[in-house]
C-alpha positions in Angstrom: 12.5 60.4 23.0 12.4 57.8 25.9 12.1 55.0 23.3 15.1 56.4 21.3 17.3 56.7 24.4 16.4 53.3 25.6 17.0 51.9 22.1 20.5 53.5 22.2 21.4 51.3 25.1 19.5 48.2 23.9 21.2 47.9 20.5 24.8 47.4 21.7 23.9 45.0 24.5 21.7 43.0 22.1 24.6 43.0 19.7 26.9 41.7 22.4 24.4 39.0 23.4 23.8 37.8 19.9 27.5 37.8 19.0 28.4 35.9 22.2 25.8 33.3 21.4 26.2 32.6 17.7 29.4 34.5 16.7 31.6 31.4 16.7 29.3 29.7 14.3 29.3 32.6 11.9 33.1 32.6 11.5 34.3 35.6 9.4 30.8 36.8 8.9 30.4 37.4 12.6 31.0 41.1 12.3 27.5 41.7 10.7 25.6 41.5 14.0 27.8 43.8 16.2 28.7 46.3 13.4 25.1 46.5 12.3 24.0 47.2 15.9 26.5 50.0 16.4 25.8 51.6 13.0 22.1 51.7 14.0 23.0 53.0 17.5 25.1 55.7 15.8 22.0 56.9 13.8 19.8 56.8 16.9 22.5 58.7 18.9 22.8 61.4 16.3 19.0 61.9 16.4 19.1 62.2 20.2 22.1 64.6 20.1 20.6 66.7 17.4 17.3 67.0 19.3 19.1 68.0 22.5 21.4 70.6 20.9 18.7 72.2 18.8 16.1 72.3 21.6 13.6 70.0 19.9 10.8 68.4 22.1 11.2 67.3 24.9 14.2 69.6 25.2 12.1 72.7 25.0 13.0 74.5 28.2 15.8 76.8 28.9 18.7 76.2 26.5 20.9 73.4 27.9 18.1 72.0 30.1 18.1 68.2 30.2 15.5 65.6 29.8 15.4 62.6 32.2 13.3 59.6 32.9 13.4 56.4 35.0 13.3 52.9 33.4 12.4 51.3 36.8 13.0 51.5 40.5 16.3 49.6 40.9 17.0 49.7 44.7 14.0 50.3 47.1 15.4 50.0 50.6 13.6 52.3 53.0 15.0 55.8 52.7 17.6 54.6 50.2 16.0 54.4 46.8 17.8 54.4 43.4 16.2 54.4 40.0 17.8 53.1 36.8 17.4 56.6 35.4 18.7 58.1 32.2 19.4 61.8 31.5 20.2 63.7 28.3 21.3 67.3 28.1 23.8 69.2 25.9 26.8 67.8 27.8 25.5 64.3 27.2 24.8 65.1 23.5 28.4 66.3 23.0 29.7 63.0 24.4 27.3 61.0 22.3 28.7 62.6 19.2 32.2 61.4 20.1 31.4 58.0 21.5 28.9 56.9 18.8 30.9 58.3 15.9 34.3 57.1 16.8 32.9 53.8 18.1 31.1 53.1 14.8 34.3 53.9 12.8 36.4 51.7 15.0 33.9 48.8 14.5 34.2 49.3 10.7 38.0 49.5 10.9 38.2 46.3 12.9 36.5 44.3 10.1 39.7 44.5 8.1 42.3 44.9 11.0 41.2 41.8 12.9 40.1 39.7 9.9 42.7 36.9 10.4 42.5 36.8 14.2 41.1 33.5 15.6 39.1 35.5 18.3 37.4 37.6 15.6 33.8 37.1 17.0 34.9 37.5 20.6 36.6 40.8 19.8 33.4 42.3 18.3 31.4 41.0 21.3 33.7 42.8 23.7 33.5 46.0 21.6 29.7 45.9 21.8 29.8 45.4 25.5 32.1 48.3 25.9 29.8 50.6 23.8 26.9 49.6 26.0 28.9 50.4 29.1 30.2 53.7 27.9 26.8 54.9 26.7 25.3 53.9 30.0 28.0 56.0 31.8 27.2 59.0 29.7 23.4 58.7 30.0 23.2 57.9 33.7 21.2 60.3 35.8 22.7 59.4 39.2 26.0 58.6 40.8 25.3 54.9 41.4 24.3 54.0 37.9 27.3 56.0 36.7 29.5 54.0 39.1 28.1 50.6 37.8 28.8 51.7 34.2 32.2 53.0 35.3 33.1 49.5 36.6 31.7 47.8 33.5 33.9 50.1 31.3 36.8 49.0 33.5 35.9 45.3 33.0 35.7 45.8 29.2 39.1 47.6 29.3 40.6 44.5 31.1 39.1 42.1 28.6 40.2 44.1 25.5 43.7 45.0 26.8 44.3 41.3 27.5 42.5 40.2 24.4 45.6 38.3 23.3 45.8 36.7 26.7 48.4 34.1 25.6 50.9 36.9 25.3 52.3 37.4 28.8 52.9 41.2 28.3 49.2 41.6 27.4 48.0 39.6 30.4 50.2 41.7 32.7 49.1 45.0 31.1 45.4 44.1 31.6 46.1 43.2 35.2 48.0 46.4 35.8 45.2 48.5 34.3 42.6 46.7 36.5 44.5 47.1 39.7 45.6 50.7 39.2 42.0 51.7 38.4 40.7 50.1 41.5 42.8 52.5 43.5 41.0 55.5 41.9 37.7 53.7 42.1 38.0 53.3 45.9 38.2 57.1 46.3 35.3 57.5 43.9 33.1 55.1 45.8 33.9 57.0 49.1 32.9 60.2 47.4 29.6 58.7 46.4 29.1 57.5 50.0 29.8 61.1 51.2 27.3 62.5 48.7 24.6 60.2 50.0 25.3 60.8 53.7 25.4 64.6 53.1 22.2 65.1 51.0 20.4 61.8 51.1 20.2 61.3 47.3 22.4 60.2 44.5 20.5 61.8 41.7 22.7 64.4 40.0 20.3 67.3 39.9 18.8 66.6 43.4 22.3 66.1 44.9 23.6 69.4 43.4 20.6 71.3 44.7 20.8 69.7 48.1 24.5 70.6 48.5 23.8 74.2 47.4 21.0 74.5 50.0 23.1 73.0 52.8 26.0 75.3 52.0 23.7 78.3 51.9 22.3 77.3 55.3 25.7 76.9 56.8 25.2 73.2 57.4 28.3 72.2 55.5 31.8 73.3 56.3 33.9 74.2 53.2 36.4 71.4 53.9 33.6 68.9 53.7 32.7 70.0 50.2 36.4 70.1 49.2 36.8 66.5 50.5 33.8 65.3 48.5 35.2 66.9 45.4 38.7 65.5 45.8 37.3 62.0 46.4 35.3 62.2 43.2 38.3 63.5 41.4 40.3 60.5 42.6 38.1 58.3 40.4 38.8 60.5 37.5 42.6 60.4 38.1 42.4 56.6 37.8 40.1 56.3 34.8 41.8 59.1 32.9 45.3 58.0 33.8 46.5 61.2 35.5 49.5 61.4 37.8 50.2 59.4 39.9 47.9 56.7 38.5 49.1 57.3 34.9 51.3 54.2 34.6 48.6 51.8 33.3 47.8 53.6 30.1 51.0 53.2 28.1 51.1 49.4 28.9 47.5 49.2 27.7 48.9 49.5 24.2 49.4 45.7 24.3 45.8 45.4 23.2 44.8 45.5 19.5 45.1 48.9 17.9 41.4 49.4 17.5 41.1 49.0 21.3 43.7 51.7 21.7 41.7 54.0 19.5 38.3 53.4 21.0 39.1 52.9 24.7 42.4 54.6 25.4 42.1 57.7 23.2 38.6 58.6 22.2 36.1 57.4 24.8 37.0 55.5 28.1 39.8 57.8 29.2 37.5 60.7 28.7 35.1 59.3 31.3 37.0 61.1 34.1 36.8 64.4 32.3 33.1 64.0 31.7 32.5 63.0 35.3 34.3 66.1 36.7 32.4 68.3 34.2 29.1 66.7 35.2 29.9 67.4 38.9 30.8 71.0 38.2 28.4 72.4 40.8 30.3 70.5 43.5 33.7 71.6 42.3 32.6 75.2 41.9 31.8 75.2 45.7 35.3 73.9 46.3 37.9 76.2 44.7 40.7 74.5 46.5 39.8 71.2 44.8 39.8 73.0 41.5 43.4 74.2 42.1 44.3 70.5 42.7 42.5 69.5 39.5 44.4 72.1 37.5 47.7 71.2 39.1 47.4 67.5 38.6 46.3 68.1 35.0 49.1 70.4 33.9 51.8 68.4 35.7 50.6 65.3 33.9 50.6 67.2 30.6 54.3 68.1 30.8 55.4 64.8 32.4 53.8 62.8 29.6 55.1 65.1 26.9 58.6 64.8 28.2 58.4 61.0 28.1 56.9 61.0 24.5 60.1 62.7 23.3 62.2 59.6 23.3 59.7 56.7 22.9 60.3 54.4 19.8 57.1 52.4 19.9 54.7 54.3 17.6 51.7 53.4 19.8 53.5 54.4 23.0 54.2 57.9 21.6 50.5 58.3 21.0 49.7 56.8 24.4 51.8 59.5 26.2 50.4 62.2 23.9 46.9 61.0 25.2 48.1 61.4 28.8 49.3 64.9 27.9 46.1 66.0 26.2 44.0 64.6 29.0 46.1 66.8 31.3 45.2 69.8 29.2 41.5 68.9 29.7 41.8 68.6 33.5 43.8 71.9 33.5 40.9 73.5 31.7 38.4 72.1 34.2 40.5 73.3 37.1 40.8 76.9 35.8 37.0 77.1 35.3 37.1 76.7 31.5 34.5 73.9 31.5 33.3 74.4 28.0 36.8 74.6 26.6 37.7 71.4 28.3 34.8 69.6 26.8 35.5 71.2 23.4 39.1 69.7 23.6 37.6 66.3 24.6 35.5 66.4 21.4 38.2 67.5 19.1 40.8 65.2 20.7 38.5 62.2 20.3 38.5 62.7 16.5 42.1 63.5 15.9 43.5 61.0 18.4 41.2 58.3 17.1 42.5 59.1 13.7 46.2 58.8 14.8 45.7 55.5 16.6 43.8 54.0 13.7 46.6 55.4 11.4 49.2 53.8 13.6 47.3 50.5 13.2 47.4 50.9 9.4 51.2 51.5 9.6 51.6 48.4 11.8 49.5 46.4 9.4 51.6 47.6 6.5 54.9 46.6 8.0 53.7 43.2 9.3 53.1 44.0 13.0 56.3 46.0 13.6 55.8 48.9 16.1 59.4 50.1 16.5 59.8 53.4 14.5 63.5 52.7 14.2 62.6 49.9 11.8 60.4 52.1 9.6 61.1 55.2 7.6 60.3 56.1 4.0 56.7 54.8 4.2 55.1 58.0 2.8 55.4 56.8 -0.7 54.3 53.2 0.1 51.2 53.9 2.1 50.1 57.4 0.9 46.5 57.2 2.3 47.8 56.4 5.8 50.5 59.1 5.5 48.1 61.8 4.4 45.5 61.2 7.1 48.1 60.8 9.9 49.7 64.1 8.7 46.3 65.8 9.2 46.0 64.2 12.7 49.6 65.3 13.6 49.0 68.9 12.6 45.8 69.0 14.6 47.6 67.5 17.6 50.4 70.1 17.2 47.7 72.9 17.4 48.3 74.2 13.9 45.4 76.3 12.6 42.8 75.9 11.4 42.6 72.2 12.5 40.7 70.9 15.4 43.4 70.9 18.1 44.2 74.6 17.6 40.8 75.9 18.6 40.3 73.8 21.7 43.8 73.8 23.1 44.3 77.5 22.7 41.0 78.3 24.3 42.2 76.3 27.4 45.5 78.2 27.5 43.7 81.6 27.0 41.2 80.9 29.8 44.0 79.9 32.2 45.8 83.2 31.5 42.7 85.3 31.8 41.5 83.5 35.0 44.8 84.2 36.8 46.4 80.7 36.5 49.6 81.9 35.0 51.7 78.9 36.0 49.1 76.6 34.2 49.3 78.8 31.1 53.1 78.9 31.1 53.5 75.1 31.5 50.7 74.5 28.9 52.5 77.0 26.5 55.7 74.9 26.8 53.8 71.7 26.3 52.4 73.1 23.1 55.8 73.2 21.6 56.8 69.8 23.0 53.6 68.2 21.5 54.5 69.5 18.1 58.0 68.2 18.4 57.3 64.6 19.4 54.4 64.3 16.9 56.6 65.3 14.0 59.5 63.2 15.4 57.0 60.3 15.0 56.1 61.4 11.5 59.8 61.7 10.5 60.9 58.3 11.9 57.8 56.6 10.4 57.3 58.2 7.0 60.3 60.3 6.0 63.9 59.7 5.0 65.3 56.4 3.9 63.6 53.1 4.6 65.0 51.1 7.5 62.4 48.3 7.1 63.7 44.8 7.1 64.2 43.8 3.4 62.0 40.7 3.7 59.2 42.9 5.0 59.8 45.9 2.6 58.8 43.9 -0.4 55.4 43.1 1.2 54.5 46.6 2.4 51.0 47.5 1.2 48.2 50.0 1.9 45.4 48.9 4.2 42.1 47.6 2.8 39.2 50.0 2.2 37.5 48.9 5.4 40.4 50.5 7.3 41.0 53.4 4.9 37.5 54.8 4.9 37.4 55.4 8.7 40.8 57.2 8.4 39.5 59.5 5.7 36.3 60.3 7.6 38.1 61.0 10.8 40.6 63.2 8.9 37.7 65.1 7.3 36.2 65.6 10.7 39.5 66.8 12.1 39.8 69.4 9.4 36.4 71.0 9.9 35.1 70.3 13.5 37.4 72.8 15.2 36.3 75.7 13.0 32.7 74.4 12.9 32.3 74.4 16.7 34.8 77.0 17.9 34.8 79.9 15.5 34.9 82.6 16.6 36.7 81.7 19.9 34.6 82.2 23.1 31.5 82.6 21.0 31.3 79.5 18.8 28.7 76.9 18.5 30.2 74.8 21.3 29.7 77.7 23.7 26.1 78.2 22.7 25.6 74.5 23.5 27.4 74.2 26.8 27.8 77.7 28.5 24.3 77.6 29.9 25.1 74.4 31.8 28.2 75.8 33.3 27.1 79.4 33.9 26.1 78.8 37.5 29.5 77.3 38.3 31.3 80.2 36.6 29.3 82.7 38.6 30.2 81.0 41.9 33.8 81.1 40.9 33.5 84.8 39.9 34.5 84.2 36.3 33.0 86.4 33.6 32.8 85.8 29.8 34.9 88.2 27.9 34.8 89.0 24.2 37.7 87.6 22.1 40.1 90.6 21.9 43.6 91.8 21.6 45.1 89.8 24.5 43.6 86.6 23.2 45.0 87.3 19.7 48.4 87.7 21.3 48.1 84.5 23.3 47.0 82.6 20.2 49.8 83.9 18.1 52.3 83.1 20.8 51.0 79.5 21.1 51.0 78.9 17.4 54.5 80.3 17.2 55.6 77.9 19.9 54.0 74.9 18.2 55.5 76.0 14.9 58.9 76.1 16.5 58.5 72.6 17.9 57.3 71.4 14.5 60.2 73.0 12.7 62.7 71.5 15.1 61.4 68.1 14.6 61.4 68.5 10.8 65.0 69.7 11.0 66.2 66.8 13.0 64.0 64.0 11.7 63.0 65.3 8.2 64.2 63.8 4.9 67.9 64.2 4.4 68.8 65.5 7.8 70.5 62.4 9.2 68.1 62.9 12.0 67.4 59.2 12.9 70.8 58.7 14.4 70.5 61.8 16.7 68.7 60.1 19.6 71.0 57.1 19.3 74.0 59.4 19.7 72.4 60.9 22.8 72.1 57.4 24.3 75.8 56.9 23.5 76.7 60.1 25.4 78.6 61.6 22.6 80.0 65.1 22.4 76.6 66.7 21.9 75.4 65.3 25.2 78.6 66.3 26.9 78.2 69.9 25.7 74.7 70.3 27.2 74.6 70.3 31.0 72.0 67.8 32.3 71.1 66.5 28.8 72.3 63.0 29.5 70.2 62.7 32.7 67.1 64.2 31.0 67.4 61.8 28.1 67.8 58.8 30.4 64.9 60.0 32.5 62.7 60.3 29.5 63.6 56.9 28.1 63.0 55.3 31.4 59.7 57.2 31.9 61.1 59.1 34.9 61.5 55.7 36.6 57.9 55.7 37.9 57.3 52.1 37.0 60.5 51.2 38.8 59.6 53.3 41.8 56.1 51.7 42.0 57.7 48.2 41.6 60.1 49.0 44.5 57.3 50.4 46.7 54.5 48.1 46.1 56.0 44.9 44.8 59.4 44.7 46.6 58.9 46.6 49.8 55.1 45.9 49.9 55.8 42.3 49.2 58.3 42.0 52.1 56.0 43.9 54.4 53.2 41.5 53.4 55.4 38.6 54.1 56.3 40.0 57.5 52.7 40.5 58.3 51.9 37.0 57.2 54.7 35.7 59.5 53.3 37.7 62.4 49.7 36.5 61.6 50.8 32.8 61.3 53.3 32.7 64.1 52.1 35.2 66.7 48.3 35.5 66.2 47.6 32.0 65.0 50.4 30.7 67.2 48.8 32.1 70.3 45.4 30.6 69.5 46.9 27.3 68.5 49.1 27.3 71.6 46.2 27.6 73.9 44.4 24.8 72.1 47.6 22.6 72.2 47.9 23.1 76.0 44.2 22.3 76.5 44.5 19.2 74.5 47.7 18.1 76.3 46.1 18.7 79.7 43.0 16.8 78.7 45.1 13.9 77.4 47.0 13.8 80.8 43.8 13.8 82.8 42.1 11.2 80.6 44.1 8.4 82.2 42.3 8.7 85.5 38.9 8.3 83.8 38.8 4.4 84.0 35.1 3.9 84.3 35.4 1.7 87.4 33.2 2.7 90.4 35.6 1.3 93.0 38.5 3.5 91.7 36.2 6.6 91.9 35.2 5.6 95.5 38.9 5.2 96.5 39.6 8.6 95.0 36.8 10.1 97.0 38.0 8.4 100.2 41.6 9.7 99.6 40.3 13.1 98.9 38.3 13.1 102.2 41.5 11.9 104.1 43.5 14.7 102.5 40.9 17.3 103.4 40.7 16.0 107.0 44.5 16.1 107.4 44.5 19.7 106.1 41.8 20.7 108.5 43.6 19.2 111.5 46.9 20.8 110.4 45.1 24.1 110.5 43.8 23.5 114.0 47.2 22.7 115.5 49.1 25.6 113.8 
């Protein structure tokens, strides 16, 4: 098993190195090396995941118990020692299924999507480096190795968002993502420092046991544990784009669409969710921190959903839907539904990867157009793309029996039963909003009359098979994975896998498992009804023959419909302008921050440096004035001495006769 886990990391980094060295020479055949490496890594990853989830050797202990080993001693510095250690348990296995599968399909999809790009080989090299970084993050057995992988993932995100670096918008988006993530990473690094100073180790299992022991002995105040948990959560807020660090993810859509699917829907943004779930023993000891996690998550969910209502760029609609679904996951973690949150992470990875790759197929068909107002009527022209995106949209809306229904409703049910009624109520509303904006997207893109430019309309075509096959496979997974892992609710396969890992945390929080019963049925039916209502509203407004495309335009023109609904004009403008968060941050950090920086620079240059330079100037001037008396002639110095003696004598005599 050690060999397999090591090979899982070695394959993508070897693919990156080989592609970086010889990819340019291979030209259009450069994909063979990186894609072959990832396909092989997928096979290895599935063997590792299967062994962990079925309790095969060396996973023969208590169900859910992990297997870890050290590659070598990385940092030996007195009492501070860190191994480059790897750890696999059922939580790791669940993440491996998503990362390896979606990563492999994105690599295959990119063969056709990026075929004519001059940076073809460079793109695949970056994808392989990202896969290595993400796998290292998932497999790490201590906070420091995880943090290194965390930063490598951020580097890959920067490289891939700004892949088309000659495009100014892409370069700015990459820089924005990098800077915003550094804010969260600062808090994460402080949290890691706090863990070390508290328990003297960074290994996950040792650190969790050490914290439990110190808390039991009364050596740690509750506020200290809460502080550690919140600092760790800060890193998750940045990486998973939660409020208030959510502004980088929509701009990251400037990267190629396969990047959006791999990094910003299915894998990288899930790193924060995984990290909080991995640190569940810390959060279970800090219920106040969990309330913050739930609050931030559910607020992000409704904020992002409200913005997705009015976006016209197909990828930005999906970007805000990603923010909203990540908010659901954090809400699940915050209410103690750890298994449900990871379940939603798994299902979301498949159906959101499908939707992003489907949007890439649409963009490919209409020759790089992303504005849905210039689409319409595409269902007949690209039927494979339409059918697979319809499956993904239904799953996203939470319509049974597709993947999103099982995981989303389990989070909402857990929130209600665990007493987080506000979280449940907001999540319930978001369920309807999600269905509405997803089928608004489907309506504007595929239904009704074509609004495609006539010169482009004649060239619309379905994507090549290298792009269609990943869509079909992801659609098939979206259809079956929810029922496969989550039926029956609260007792499905995913619970058998993960509940033993999270049971100690649930016991600390006083949460008990309850059989799926009448209350849960009522909550599920209410949630499905809400989603159906949102879906029906979108179909009515944006479906074929409804004249629905002009409706949001009339809202923008403040027609009679807007005037008849109090506050509708403001809400529409707020949604279109993303609630002005980008403008607010520009004002605070660019305009005001820039002026404050300029004032500080003036103070530093004129006052601080001026004082030091002034002293130096006076010293130099005084020295220059005294230099004239240094003639080098002995007789002049003798005369000076004589005159000095005369002056001293006169002063002495004056003192005697006073």
